[in-house]
VODREN-73421 format. One record per residue (C-alpha): residue number from 1; x, y, z. Coordinates in Angstrom, 3 decimals, always signed. Last residue first. Layout:
(NUM, (X, Y, Z))
...
END
This chain:
(248, (+100.266, -11.583, +10.166))
(247, (+99.922, -8.258, +8.364))
(246, (+101.492, -9.407, +5.108))
(245, (+98.540, -7.762, +3.324))
(244, (+98.491, -10.397, +0.598))
(243, (+99.615, -13.736, +2.068))
(242, (+98.828, -13.466, +5.792))
(241, (+96.015, -10.931, +5.936))
(240, (+94.423, -12.393, +2.796))
(239, (+94.722, -15.985, +4.039))
(238, (+93.259, -15.049, +7.444))
(237, (+90.313, -13.310, +5.811))
(236, (+89.693, -16.311, +3.533))
(235, (+89.730, -18.593, +6.598))
(234, (+87.189, -16.431, +8.411))
(233, (+84.570, -16.800, +5.718))
(232, (+81.301, -16.214, +7.564))
(231, (+82.056, -12.536, +8.098))
(230, (+82.158, -12.216, +4.307))
(229, (+85.258, -10.457, +3.096))
(228, (+85.284, -7.037, +1.500))
(227, (+88.434, -5.937, -0.262))
(226, (+89.235, -2.249, -0.219))
(225, (+91.273, -0.584, -2.941))
(224, (+94.338, +1.361, -1.904))
(223, (+94.508, +4.644, -0.044))
(222, (+96.490, +7.339, -1.758))
(221, (+100.159, +7.653, -0.749))
(220, (+100.788, +10.427, +1.755))
(219, (+101.855, +13.719, +0.183))
(218, (+105.540, +14.464, -0.246))
(217, (+107.512, +17.562, +0.663))
(216, (+111.131, +18.257, -0.225))
(215, (+114.289, +19.724, +1.271))
(214, (+112.828, +21.451, +4.331))
(213, (+115.571, +23.188, +6.256))
(212, (+117.388, +22.542, +9.524))
(211, (+119.768, +24.297, +11.917))
(210, (+118.885, +27.875, +11.086))
(209, (+121.303, +30.125, +12.924))
(208, (+120.109, +33.177, +14.796))
(207, (+120.484, +36.916, +14.367))
(206, (+117.604, +38.658, +16.095))
(205, (+114.363, +39.396, +14.311))
(204, (+112.772, +42.835, +13.894))
(203, (+109.811, +43.807, +16.034))
(202, (+106.253, +44.581, +14.937))
(201, (+103.899, +45.728, +17.687))
(200, (+100.165, +45.139, +17.491))
(199, (+98.545, +47.445, +20.048))
(198, (+94.791, +47.158, +20.612))
(197, (+92.453, +49.455, +18.684))
(196, (+91.369, +46.972, +16.003))
(195, (+90.940, +44.316, +18.689))
(194, (+88.203, +46.390, +20.310))
(193, (+86.012, +46.062, +17.210))
(192, (+86.553, +42.293, +17.027))
(191, (+85.845, +41.890, +20.746))
(190, (+82.612, +43.854, +20.471))
(189, (+81.544, +41.793, +17.463))
(188, (+82.138, +38.499, +19.245))
(187, (+85.315, +36.419, +19.037))
(186, (+84.614, +32.701, +19.462))
(185, (+85.985, +31.320, +22.699))
(184, (+87.148, +27.808, +23.479))
(183, (+85.556, +26.340, +26.615))
(182, (+83.640, +23.586, +24.756))
(181, (+86.954, +22.356, +23.360))
(180, (+88.129, +21.676, +26.899))
(179, (+90.829, +23.675, +28.659))
(178, (+94.355, +22.572, +29.484))
(177, (+92.723, +19.317, +28.428))
(176, (+93.621, +19.741, +24.765))
(175, (+97.283, +20.752, +24.611))
(174, (+99.844, +22.918, +26.350))
(173, (+103.627, +23.155, +26.257))
(172, (+104.219, +25.373, +29.275))
(171, (+107.176, +27.661, +29.962))
(170, (+107.575, +28.762, +33.565))
(169, (+109.018, +31.763, +35.338))
(168, (+107.759, +30.850, +37.871))
(167, (+108.284, +28.070, +40.379))
(166, (+107.392, +24.409, +40.137))
(165, (+104.768, +21.911, +41.198))
(164, (+104.072, +18.639, +39.396))
(163, (+101.048, +16.431, +38.775))
(162, (+101.409, +13.394, +36.507))
(161, (+98.724, +11.726, +34.414))
(160, (+98.225, +8.222, +33.056))
(159, (+99.357, +5.404, +30.817))
(158, (+102.164, +7.238, +29.077))
(157, (+102.246, +10.763, +30.483))
(156, (+99.836, +13.691, +30.278))
(155, (+100.644, +16.706, +32.389))
(154, (+99.092, +18.300, +35.413))
(153, (+100.544, +21.578, +36.559))
(152, (+100.829, +23.381, +39.874))
(151, (+102.591, +26.720, +39.519))
(150, (+104.143, +28.671, +42.368))
(149, (+104.996, +32.383, +42.162))
(148, (+101.764, +33.480, +43.827))
(147, (+99.279, +30.685, +43.231))
(146, (+99.055, +29.513, +39.622))
(145, (+96.959, +26.571, +38.425))
(144, (+97.488, +24.522, +35.265))
(143, (+95.958, +21.385, +33.784))
(142, (+96.520, +19.394, +30.586))
(141, (+100.234, +20.110, +30.006))
(140, (+101.983, +17.978, +27.405))
(139, (+105.243, +19.732, +28.408))
(138, (+106.363, +21.418, +31.626))
(137, (+109.379, +23.730, +31.551))
(136, (+111.226, +25.897, +34.087))
(135, (+112.790, +29.059, +32.726))
(134, (+116.469, +29.473, +31.821))
(133, (+115.674, +31.679, +28.821))
(132, (+117.387, +29.507, +26.187))
(131, (+116.306, +26.199, +27.746))
(130, (+112.706, +27.303, +28.241))
(129, (+112.476, +28.588, +24.657))
(128, (+113.934, +25.285, +23.419))
(127, (+111.338, +23.286, +25.335))
(126, (+108.502, +25.386, +23.927))
(125, (+109.849, +25.092, +20.331))
(124, (+110.388, +21.337, +19.971))
(123, (+107.099, +19.614, +19.163))
(122, (+107.917, +19.508, +15.451))
(121, (+104.382, +18.794, +14.257))
(120, (+105.076, +20.580, +10.947))
(119, (+101.535, +21.880, +10.315))
(118, (+99.577, +20.989, +13.460))
(117, (+101.849, +22.931, +15.781))
(116, (+103.313, +21.202, +18.823))
(115, (+103.090, +21.269, +22.618))
(114, (+101.174, +24.520, +22.172))
(113, (+102.724, +27.549, +23.778))
(112, (+102.260, +29.256, +27.127))
(111, (+104.878, +31.518, +28.681))
(110, (+104.348, +32.475, +32.317))
(109, (+106.240, +35.099, +34.310))
(108, (+107.122, +37.381, +31.413))
(107, (+109.972, +39.900, +31.632))
(106, (+109.158, +41.463, +28.266))
(105, (+112.672, +41.711, +26.814))
(104, (+113.586, +38.182, +27.901))
(103, (+110.371, +36.657, +26.573))
(102, (+110.614, +38.540, +23.266))
(101, (+114.233, +37.361, +22.867))
(100, (+113.171, +33.791, +23.664))
(99, (+110.513, +33.962, +20.950))
(98, (+113.069, +34.829, +18.286))
(97, (+115.488, +32.120, +19.446))
(96, (+112.646, +29.568, +19.539))
(95, (+111.689, +30.382, +15.935))
(94, (+115.264, +29.787, +14.735))
(93, (+115.515, +26.541, +16.702))
(92, (+112.207, +25.243, +15.332))
(91, (+113.027, +25.760, +11.663))
(90, (+111.660, +28.418, +9.319))
(89, (+109.186, +30.967, +10.616))
(88, (+109.635, +33.848, +8.190))
(87, (+110.640, +37.109, +9.816))
(86, (+109.020, +40.180, +11.341))
(85, (+108.506, +39.097, +14.929))
(84, (+104.870, +39.990, +15.542))
(83, (+103.781, +41.142, +18.987))
(82, (+100.186, +41.425, +20.166))
(81, (+98.725, +43.197, +23.182))
(80, (+95.823, +42.753, +25.615))
(79, (+94.563, +39.289, +24.661))
(78, (+90.780, +38.914, +24.790))
(77, (+89.406, +36.720, +22.012))
(76, (+89.545, +39.749, +19.719))
(75, (+93.284, +40.053, +20.424))
(74, (+93.755, +36.412, +19.430))
(73, (+91.762, +37.099, +16.260))
(72, (+94.028, +40.077, +15.572))
(71, (+97.035, +37.761, +15.856))
(70, (+95.538, +35.464, +13.223))
(69, (+94.783, +38.439, +10.989))
(68, (+98.439, +39.519, +11.467))
(67, (+99.943, +36.330, +10.033))
(66, (+100.112, +37.643, +6.445))
(65, (+102.357, +40.475, +7.643))
(64, (+105.259, +38.026, +8.007))
(63, (+105.942, +35.492, +10.725))
(62, (+106.976, +34.721, +14.289))
(61, (+103.902, +35.160, +16.464))
(60, (+103.363, +36.644, +19.901))
(59, (+100.399, +37.094, +22.216))
(58, (+100.269, +39.253, +25.330))
(57, (+98.121, +38.597, +28.393))
(56, (+98.008, +40.702, +31.551))
(55, (+96.964, +38.835, +34.683))
(54, (+94.147, +40.106, +36.917))
(53, (+93.677, +36.856, +38.808))
(52, (+90.260, +35.556, +37.754))
(51, (+89.721, +37.333, +34.425))
(50, (+93.332, +37.386, +33.248))
(49, (+94.072, +33.901, +34.556))
(48, (+90.995, +32.593, +32.704))
(47, (+92.089, +34.399, +29.543))
(46, (+95.439, +32.589, +29.823))
(45, (+93.564, +29.284, +29.789))
(44, (+91.845, +30.324, +26.558))
(43, (+95.186, +31.264, +25.028))
(42, (+96.649, +27.895, +25.987))
(41, (+93.795, +25.965, +24.354))
(40, (+94.219, +28.202, +21.308))
(39, (+97.910, +27.334, +21.145))
(38, (+97.110, +23.618, +20.859))
(37, (+94.604, +24.456, +18.096))
(36, (+97.098, +26.516, +16.032))
(35, (+95.330, +29.798, +15.354))
(34, (+93.868, +29.715, +11.848))
(33, (+94.901, +29.926, +8.183))
(32, (+92.647, +29.350, +5.176))
(31, (+94.427, +27.974, +2.113))
(30, (+93.329, +29.133, -1.354))
(29, (+96.889, +29.711, -2.501))
(28, (+99.369, +28.879, +0.282))
(27, (+101.386, +26.364, -1.758))
(26, (+104.081, +24.852, +0.483))
(25, (+107.515, +24.837, -1.111))
(24, (+109.920, +22.069, -2.223))
(23, (+107.429, +19.882, -4.108))
(22, (+109.107, +20.642, -7.443))
(21, (+108.553, +24.360, -7.132))
(20, (+105.038, +24.020, -5.681))
(19, (+103.200, +22.008, -3.046))
(18, (+99.535, +21.302, -2.367))
(17, (+97.319, +20.884, +0.697))
(16, (+93.533, +21.101, +0.557))
(15, (+92.364, +22.899, +3.675))
(14, (+90.099, +21.100, +6.171))
(13, (+92.802, +21.090, +8.859))
(12, (+92.982, +24.883, +8.728))
(11, (+96.494, +25.932, +7.793))
(10, (+98.687, +27.243, +10.636))
(9, (+99.655, +30.615, +12.135))
(8, (+101.335, +29.638, +15.416))
(7, (+100.606, +31.710, +18.519))
(6, (+102.889, +31.897, +21.542))
(5, (+101.009, +33.113, +24.617))
(4, (+102.913, +35.484, +26.909))
(3, (+101.623, +35.959, +30.437))
(2, (+102.548, +38.702, +32.894))
(1, (+101.380, +38.154, +36.469))
END
C-alpha cells in the first residue's frame, strides 16, 4: 500500500501573530512553524500502517524552501520520502490542484490530510483532491483500518459517530482521534540523522487558477473589561445581562 500524507507548514499556536503592508500580508518574522496538528495525527496513523502492514509513506507539502524543515521533521518521524511542490500555497483550490497532480503521478492508494489547517481553517483541500482525482473521500475521520483494498473508517458527525466502508483509493480528512495526542511521535536523534539521507524531491507546480485571495487581515478585538457581580445579587446580574450586555 502506498500512502501519501499531506503536510501543512503552519505557525505554532503560541506564536504572536502580526501583519504587514497595511494588514494585507502575514508577518513571518519571529514565527515558529510546525506540522499542522491535524496532519500530524494522519502521519502518525500512516506510521502504524507502515509498521504493521508494510506500507510505504511519502509526505508532500506545497510551499517554498522555507517549508523543508517541516518536511524533514516528517521524515525524522518515519516517512520514507518527501515531496515539495515549489510554489506558494495560496488558496485551497490551487493547493488541491498541486496535490492532485502528485497523487496521480505517484499512484497512491491512501491519501491522508488534516480536515483543516490551523492557520486559515479552510477545510476544503482534502475534498477537492478527492474530487479532482476521482478517489473516495471521508472527512472528520477519527478511526481508520485497511484490509486489502477495503477501508473501514469512523468519522465524527453531529451528536455521534458514523462507521463507513469504502474502497481504495481513498482520501481522508483526519483529526484528533485518528490517533490520540499521547501517540504522537517526537523525532529521536537516530530519526533526525536518517532524515538527512532520505529523498526530498522538489517538483514544479502545474498551471492552475487561483479562485480566491486574501484582501486584508484583522486581529480579533481585544477583550473588554470584566465586571464582577456578587453571587448574592442575582437581580444586578440580570439587569447587566439584559441592559448592558444585551445577552438576554
